[in-house]
C-alpha positions in Angstrom: 33.5 72.9 46.6 36.7 72.7 48.4 37.9 69.1 48.2 41.0 69.3 50.3 43.0 71.3 52.9 46.7 71.2 52.2 48.9 72.1 55.2 52.4 71.8 53.6 55.7 73.5 54.4 58.5 74.1 52.1 60.8 71.3 53.7 58.0 68.7 53.4 57.5 69.7 49.7 61.1 69.9 48.6 61.8 66.5 50.3 59.4 64.8 47.9 60.0 66.8 44.6 61.4 63.9 42.8 58.5 62.3 41.0 54.8 62.4 40.7 54.6 59.4 43.0 56.6 61.1 45.7 54.2 64.2 45.6 51.1 61.9 45.9 52.7 60.1 48.9 53.2 63.4 50.4 49.7 64.4 49.8 48.3 61.1 51.0 50.3 61.4 54.2 50.2 65.1 55.4 47.2 66.6 53.7 43.8 66.6 55.1 41.8 65.2 52.2 38.0 64.8 51.6 36.6 61.5 50.7 35.5 63.2 47.4 39.1 64.0 46.5 40.2 60.5 47.5 37.4 59.1 45.4 38.4 61.3 42.4 42.2 60.4 42.6 41.8 56.9 43.8 44.4 55.5 41.3 47.0 58.2 42.3 46.8 58.4 46.2 48.8 56.2 48.5 46.0 54.1 50.2 48.4 52.8 52.8 49.1 56.4 53.9 45.5 57.4 53.5 44.3 54.7 55.9 46.9 55.6 58.4 46.5 59.5 58.4 42.9 60.2 57.3 39.7 59.6 59.2 37.3 57.8 56.8 33.6 57.1 57.1 32.4 53.4 57.3 30.5 54.0 54.1 33.6 55.1 52.4 35.6 52.0 53.4 32.7 49.8 52.4 32.8 51.4 49.0 36.4 50.5 48.7 36.4 47.3 50.7 38.5 45.6 47.9 41.1 48.3 47.6 41.7 49.1 51.4 44.2 47.1 53.4 42.2 45.8 56.2 45.1 45.5 58.7 45.5 49.1 58.3 41.7 49.8 58.7 41.4 47.9 61.9 44.5 49.6 63.3 43.9 53.2 62.3 40.2 53.6 61.7 37.5 53.8 64.3 35.0 51.2 63.5 31.5 50.3 65.1 30.7 46.9 66.1 27.9 46.6 63.6 30.4 47.5 60.9 32.9 44.9 62.2 30.1 42.4 62.5 29.2 42.9 58.6 32.9 42.6 57.6 34.0 39.9 60.2 35.6 37.9 57.4 37.9 40.9 56.2 38.9 42.0 59.7 42.4 41.6 60.9 41.7 40.1 64.3 45.0 40.9 65.9 44.7 44.6 65.1 40.9 44.4 66.0 41.6 43.0 69.3 44.5 45.6 69.9 43.0 48.9 68.5 39.3 48.7 68.5 37.1 49.2 71.6 35.0 45.9 72.1 32.1 45.2 74.3 31.5 42.2 76.6 28.7 41.2 74.0 31.0 41.4 71.0 33.7 39.4 72.8 31.2 36.6 73.5 29.9 36.6 70.0 33.4 36.5 68.5 35.3 34.5 71.3 36.7 32.1 68.8 38.1 35.0 66.6 39.5 37.6 68.9 43.1 37.1 70.3 42.5 36.8 74.0 46.2 37.7 75.1 45.9 41.0 73.1 42.5 41.6 74.7 44.0 40.8 78.1 46.7 43.5 77.4 45.1 46.3 75.4 41.2 46.3 76.1 40.0 48.0 79.2 38.2 45.2 80.9 35.7 45.4 83.8 35.9 42.7 86.4 32.7 41.3 85.4 34.0 40.8 81.9 37.1 39.1 83.2 35.0 36.8 85.4 33.0 36.0 82.4 35.8 35.1 80.2 38.4 34.0 82.8 39.1 30.8 80.9 40.1 32.5 77.7 42.1 35.5 79.1 45.8 35.6 79.7 46.2 36.0 83.5 49.7 37.3 83.4 48.7 40.1 81.1 45.6 40.9 83.0 47.6 41.2 86.3 50.0 43.6 84.5 47.8 45.8 82.2 44.4 45.7 84.1 43.6 47.3 87.4 42.2 44.7 89.8 40.6 45.4 93.0 41.9 43.6 96.2 38.4 41.7 96.5 38.8 40.5 92.9 42.4 39.3 93.5 41.2 37.6 96.7 38.5 35.9 94.6 40.9 34.6 92.0 44.0 34.2 94.4 44.7 30.9 92.7 44.8 32.2 89.1 46.6 35.6 89.5 50.4 36.1 89.0 51.3 37.2 92.3 54.8 38.4 91.4 53.2 40.9 88.7 50.4 41.8 91.3 53.1 42.6 93.7 54.9 44.9 91.2 52.1 46.7 89.6 49.2 47.1 92.0 48.6 49.3 95.0 48.0 46.9 97.9 47.2 47.8 101.5 49.3 46.5 104.3 46.4 44.5 105.5 46.0 42.7 102.3 49.8 42.1 102.1 49.8 40.7 105.4 46.8 38.4 104.5 48.5 36.9 101.6 52.2 37.1 103.0 52.9 33.6 101.6 51.8 34.5 98.1 53.1 38.1 97.4 56.6 38.5 95.9 58.6 40.3 98.7 61.2 41.7 96.4 58.7 43.9 94.7 56.6 44.5 97.9 59.9 45.8 99.6 61.0 47.9 96.5 57.8 49.2 95.1 55.4 49.8 98.1 55.3 52.4 100.7 55.6 50.5 103.9 55.1 51.8 107.5 57.7 51.2 110.1 55.3 49.1 111.9 54.8 46.8 108.8 58.4 46.5 108.4 59.1 45.5 112.0 56.4 42.8 111.9 57.6 41.4 108.6 61.3 42.0 109.0 61.9 38.4 108.4 60.3 38.6 105.1 61.4 41.9 103.7 63.8 41.9 100.9 66.3 44.4 102.5 68.3 45.0 99.3 65.2 46.1 97.3 63.9 48.1 100.2 67.1 50.1 100.6 67.8 50.5 97.0 64.5 51.6 95.9 63.2 53.2 99.2 65.5 56.0 99.8 63.4 57.3 102.7 64.3 54.0 104.5 68.0 54.8 104.2 68.7 56.8 107.4 71.7 55.6 109.5 69.3 55.0 112.4 67.0 52.6 110.3 70.0 50.8 109.0 71.6 50.4 112.3 68.4 49.1 113.8 68.2 46.3 111.1 71.8 45.7 110.7 71.6 42.1 111.4 69.2 41.7 108.3 70.9 44.0 105.7 73.6 42.7 103.5 76.7 44.7 103.1 76.1 45.6 99.5 73.0 47.4 100.4 74.8 49.9 102.4 78.2 50.1 100.7 77.0 52.2 97.8 78.3 55.7 98.7 75.2 56.7 100.5 76.8 56.4 103.9 80.0 57.5 105.5 82.6 55.0 105.2 83.1 54.7 108.9 79.4 53.8 109.3 79.7 51.2 106.6 82.9 49.7 108.2 81.2 49.7 111.7 78.5 47.6 110.5 80.7 45.3 108.5 82.9 44.7 111.6 79.7 44.0 113.7 78.4 41.5 111.2 81.7 39.6 111.2 82.3 39.5 114.9 78.6 38.1 115.3 79.1 35.5 112.7 81.9 33.0 113.2 80.8 30.8 110.4 81.0 33.7 108.1 84.5 34.3 109.3 85.6 30.8 108.7 84.0 30.9 105.1 85.9 34.0 104.3 89.3 32.6 105.6 88.7 29.3 103.6 88.0 31.1 100.4 91.1 33.4 100.9 93.3 30.4 101.6 92.0 28.7 98.5 92.6 32.0 96.5 96.2 32.4 97.7 96.8 28.6 96.9 96.0 29.3 93.2 97.8 32.6 92.8 101.3 33.9 93.5 102.2 35.3 96.8 100.0 38.3 97.9 101.7 41.2 99.7 100.0 41.7 103.0 98.9 45.2 102.2 96.8 43.7 99.3 95.0 41.1 101.4 92.0 43.4 102.2 91.4 44.2 98.5 91.7 40.6 97.5 89.3 39.5 100.2 86.7 41.9 99.3 86.7 40.6 95.7 86.0 37.0 96.9 82.5 35.5 96.0 81.8 35.4 99.9 81.8 39.2 99.9 79.9 39.6 96.8 76.7 37.8 98.0 
């Protein structure tokens, strides 16, 4: 009977040729070992490496239940629910919640043992499962890592994390319009593909910085010119547009906003009062560094 299948190369072998222990660690880590071989050399093999790299039967794990590291068992071995039920007092429940596939029935049976925040993140949960355990689950993690339908989000509109939903979920424009007061417009503007009609309808809610920075297709000169009164200068002064075009929009914004002009002048006067005399040719450079121009 062939007890093992070694697939070693010279580099791996020579790396560990310092002691018998090193060789056994190498064998435990990179060789495909039969359970008979592991049983015969149970005192020589590295059990941590065995558990992390070998596929072991539940009967074998049961046989060596007092020797195995149950945290590694729950992390690297595929376990049936009947086996987990039998060894519920041995399980590492954090690893079990993260790495094992758990049914709705199992979650209900061990609701006081599983880690619900990890369940919310790592298990693939149906909407019916979420609905049943809604008071146990972490809704922030659910919204980030689970796929929720618009109908489900609507049903739990008071529990979902709207900022995360806006960032991670594909939402229709109709749905966004319905929940315009709930969604995070920074993420809606930056991460969603929005039609021109939708942008026009919600131009007063759009986060223009996010839209232009993360939606390059909305960066044409015609588009920027159309919404120049909504767009901040730092959205367009980024090398994507000709300098003449940028300056044109800046001049337009200044000429239409007298209070802004006064704010700039007051800031400049205050700056000059705290520093040495500034040559006229440096006034523009100084003004552009003022907080007024950076917001």
